[in-house]
N, C-alpha and C positions, 0 to 999 in steps of 0.2 A: 647521731650515732645509731638511733633506732632504724633509720632508713637503710643503713649498711647491713642490716640483718635480713633484708629481702633475699629470696632465692628466685633467680630468673631461669626459666626453661625455654630454650629455643627449639620449637617444634611442637606442633599440636596434633600429632597423630597418636597411635596407641601408646607408645612409650612415654611421650611427653605428658599426655593427659593422665595416664595411670600414675605416673610419678607425682604429678601435682596433687592428685586425690590422696595418695598415700602420705605425702608430706602434710597436707592439711589435716588428715586424720590423726597423725602422730603429734603434730606440733600445735594444733588448734589455730587460733588467730594470732598467736604471739609473733610469728615470723611470716610476713606477707609472701605469698607464692604467686608469681606472675608467669603466664604462658604467652609467648609471642610467636605468631605464625600467620602469614597472610591468608593461609587456607581456612582459618577460622571464620572468614567472611563468607565462605561458600557452604552454606547450610540450607537444607539437609545435604549430607554427603551423597555423592554420586558414584562412589567407588564400587565397580561391579564385581570385585573379587570376593572370594570367601577364604577363610583361614581356619586351620585346625588349631583349636585351643586345648592344650593338654590339661590333665587333671589339676596339676599344681597351679597353673595359671588361671583355671576356672575358680579355684579356691581363692586366689588373689582378687579376682573380680567380685566374688561373693563378699569377701572381707571389706571391699571398697563400696559395697552397696549398689553394684552395677548389674550383676548377673541376672537378677530378676527382671530387669528391663529388656533383656534379649530373649524374647518369648519364642523366637523362631529358630533357636539353636537345635541342631540335629545330633544326637549322640551317635558315636561310632560304636556299634555293638560287637562287631568282629571284623577281622581283616584277613585277607588271603594274599599270598605272594606267589606269582608265577614267573617262569623264565622260559622264553621261547624266541624263535625268530618270527619276523613279521608275518610271513605267509604260512607258518605252521598250521596244520589242520586243527590241532588241539593245543591247549595251554595247560599242561599239567601243574597242579598245585603242589608246591614244595614246602610251604610253610603257612600255618594258620595261627592266628592269635585270637583268644577270647578277649573281649573288650572291657574288662573290669579290673581296676587296681584294688578296689575294695568292694564288698558286696553292695550292689546297687549304685556304684560309682564308676561310670565309663571312663576309660583312660583318655578320651578326647571327645570334644564336640566340634562340629563344623558350624561356623558362624559367618554370616554375611557381613563383610567389612563395614558397609554403610550403617548397618543397624548398631553395631558395637561403637563406632565412632560417635554417632548421634547420641547414644546412651551415655557415653563418657562426657561429652560436651554438656548435656543436660544436667548430669550429676555435678560437674564442676561449677556450673552456674548456680545450682542450688546450694552448693557449699561456700559460695562467695569467693571463689578463686578468680583472680584478675586475668581475664582472657583478652588479649589484644591482637587484633587482626593486622599485624604489622611484623616486619622482620627485625632481627637483630642485625644492625649494619656494622657495628664494630664494638670492641671492648678493650679496656686497658686494666690489666691486673697488677696488683702490688701485694706485698705481704699482709696488709691489714684489710684488704677488700678488693672489689672489682667494680669498675665503672662501665656500665652497659649503655650504649647509645642505640636507640631504636631508629628505624627508617623514617618514622613520623617526627623525629626530632627530639622526642622525650629522652631524658637521661635518668638512669636508675642506679643508685648506689646499692650494691649487693654484697653478700658474703660469699655467694656461690653462683656460678653460671653453669648450666647443664646443656651440653650439646646433644639434642635429640633430633637433629636436623638431617638425618638420612645418610646414605652411602657417600654422597658427594658433599659431606659436611664442610661448610665454609668456616665454621668455628675451629674444627680440627685443623684445617689448612692454615688458618691464621695463627694457631698455636704452634705451628711447625712440627706437628706430630706426623711422622711418616707412617706408611702402611706397608705390609709385606703380604704377598699373595700372587695370584695368577688368574688369567682369564681361561675359561674352559672351551672357548669357541663353540659354546652351546647356547641355545635360548630355551626358555620355558614358555610354551604356549599355554595361555590361560583362557578357558572358555567354560560357560555354563551350558549344560545340555539337559533336555527333557527326554524321558524314555517311557515306553508303554507300561512296563512292569515296575513293581515296587522293589527298591534296593534292600529293604528290611534292615537299614542301618549298616550295611556291609561296605567297607572300604576295600578297594582292590589296588594292588601295585603290580603292574605287568612290566617285567624287566625285558625290554626289547634292545636289540643291538645299538640303537641310537641313544638309548637312555630310558629312564623309567617313564611309564605312562600310568599316572595315578588317577583313579576314579574315586572321588570322595563324596559321600552322600550328603545331600541337602534335604530340607523338608519337602514333602510332596514327592512326586516322581521326577526329581531333578538331581543332578550331580554336578560337582565342580571338577574340572579336569586340570591337571598340571602335567603337561606333555612335553618331554624333553627331546629336542632334535639338534643336530649341528646347526650353526647359525644360518648358513646359506639355505638349508632345507626349510628351516622355520620361516625365513623370510618368504620363500616360495609358497609355502602352505598358507600363510596368513594373507597372502595377496590373491588367493584363488577366489573365484566366484562361488556362490552358495552351493551349487550342485557339485562342483569339483571338490570343494572343502568337505561336503558331506561324504563323498566317496573315501577321502583320506581318513576322515573320522571313523567311518564304519569299519574300515580295514583294521583299525587298532582297537576300537571299542568292542566290536563283535555284536552279536544279536541276542545275547543271553538275557538282556532286559527289554527285548523287543526293538521296535524302530526307535532310532535316536534322532534328535534334531537340535542344532545349535540355537540357543536362546539369546545369545548376544554375539557381538563381533569378536572373533578371536584376536588376542593381542600377544605379542612376543616380548619377553624381557630377557636381556643378556644375563648369562650366569657366570659367576666367578667366585673366587674365594679371596678374602683379605681380612687381616686383623691389624688393628692399630698397634704400633710398637709400644705405645703407652695409652692407658685408658684415662689418664689424668694429666693435667698441667697445673700451673699455679692458679688456684681458685676456679678450676675448670674440670668437669667430669664428663666423659663420653658415655652414652648409653645407646643400646639398639644398633641400628645399621651404621651409625656414626663410628661405632667401635669395632664392628665385625659384620661380615657378610659371608654366608656359607651356601653350599649347594642345597636346593630344596629336597634332595632325595630322601631325607628323613623327616621332613616337615617341621624342622626345629628353629627356623630363622626367627620368626616373631616371638616364639616362646623363649628363646635365648635373650632377646631384648627385654622381655618382661621379668626374667630372672635378674637382669641388671637393675631394673627398676626396684625390685623387692630388696636386693642387697644394698643399693645406694640409699634407699629410703630408711632402711634399718640403721645403717651406720650414722646417717645424718641425725635421725631422731634420737638415737642413743647418746650422741655427742651433745646435742642441744639440751637434753634433760640433765646432763651433768654440768651444764654451764660452759661447755666447750664450743668455740666457734666452729660451726659445721663445715666451713670452707677451708679450714687449715689443713696443712699438708698431711699430718699423720692420720686424720680422719679419712681423707681421700685415698691414702695409701692402703688403708684397711679395705676399702671397697675394691681397689685394684687387685689386691692379693686374693680376695674372695672370688673374683669373677674371671681373672685372666687365664688361670690354668684350665678351668672348666671349658672356657671358650676355645682355647687352643686344642684341647682334647676332642671336643665335638667337631671342630673344623677339620682336624686331621682324619677323624672317623668318617665324616661325610665325603671327604676327598678320596679316601681309600675305597669306599663303597662305589663312588662314581667311576673310579678306574676299574674296579672289579666287574661292574655290571654294564658299563657303556662301551662295549666292544663286541667283536664277532669271533673272538678266539675260542675254538672248540675246546682247547685244554682248560682255559679259565672257566668256561661254561660248565665243564664236567666237575671241576673243583668246587665251584660255588654251589652247584646243585647238590653235591654230596654234603657240603657244609650246611646248607639250608635243611636238608633232610635230617641230619644229626640234631640240629637245634629243635626241629619239630618233634623229635622223639625224646626230648629232655625237658620236661615241665619246669624244673627249677631254673634252668637257663632261660626259658621263655619268660618266666615270671620276672627274672632279673632284667631282661630286655624291656618288658612292659613298664616296669617301674622307672627305668632309665628314660624311656621315651616319654613317660608321663611327668618327668621332672621331679621325681620323688626320691632320687638317690643322692648320696653325698650330703654335704652340709647345706640344709635347705633353710632359706630365710623364713621368718615367721609368717609373712604374708602368703607364702606359697604353701604353708600348712593350713591356711585359712584363719590364722590368728591375727587379730587387730594389733597395730603397733601401739 
């Protein structure tokens, strides 16, 4: 019976590893936590991307004992928003944000993915979490437990299986959970650039007719770009030679930070929006991209997944401390109620922003620029937006407040 108390997490990226650490912190060694993902064999991580970690999620990583290991995080100290056509001579600033949610606490940090993944793996190993470099091949759930079969042939009896296996989740598919959403016919080009001048911790979001062009500061004289184009144009741009790509980059980046240079090969990722019709099934919970994928226009995708982690960890730990089976239906239903409305609201908000800003309509441009200007002149509204973006509004799980479970 003790073996049935295991919790198996399928997926060893940010969400899966953070959830494993949160459960180990809250449950101690009473309930074994197992993370299964073939990618765990590929260490150190080679992920070239960088991610904005908002204040609430930084607090989560602090509570899990991971944040101090990410020494090269870059605080975002302020942000400016512009709206222009690609060849406009100037890019007027319509909206500015100071970068603190509390005195001395930036609303976000930029972190290189590989550093954070490696820190999470090291912490999980130190905490004695069972990391297995193999996939979950199948599972069979029943009212009193779930039998999980791994690709290496091992079979685990568990109380709960968590799908943290990404947007193409095989566990979600096996559970018969449908998704609803749509494709944007856009791709996000991701590339790291170096520049001559210091960014001073400033993030910039240039709204261009094809979509947002975000310049996000990294340590040193480097920035991470998230550059939205329609899919065909993104394919053309990423296939260019170095000199031609530099010309396209400079047209959008500008020269305000001096000469710019791509430091890695640009890659394009298709953009879309979908939400799972249910975040739970019998003995199964979905977190992160397995549950939802949104447009990167507001930089909230990964942070929404970490909110899932904080909420699921809290309901599981609370249940276990009361002697309740953490995989039973009413426990998982509490998680779903907590997260699904917030997810739908954020998804619809980013979809509306993408529609409003990714077009060449003169009328819409006038309306949005007036709106941005009004927000810029309303400090209380700006503060509300900052707290929302930082993940500190609404019913916030304890981990996102920096409190241990």
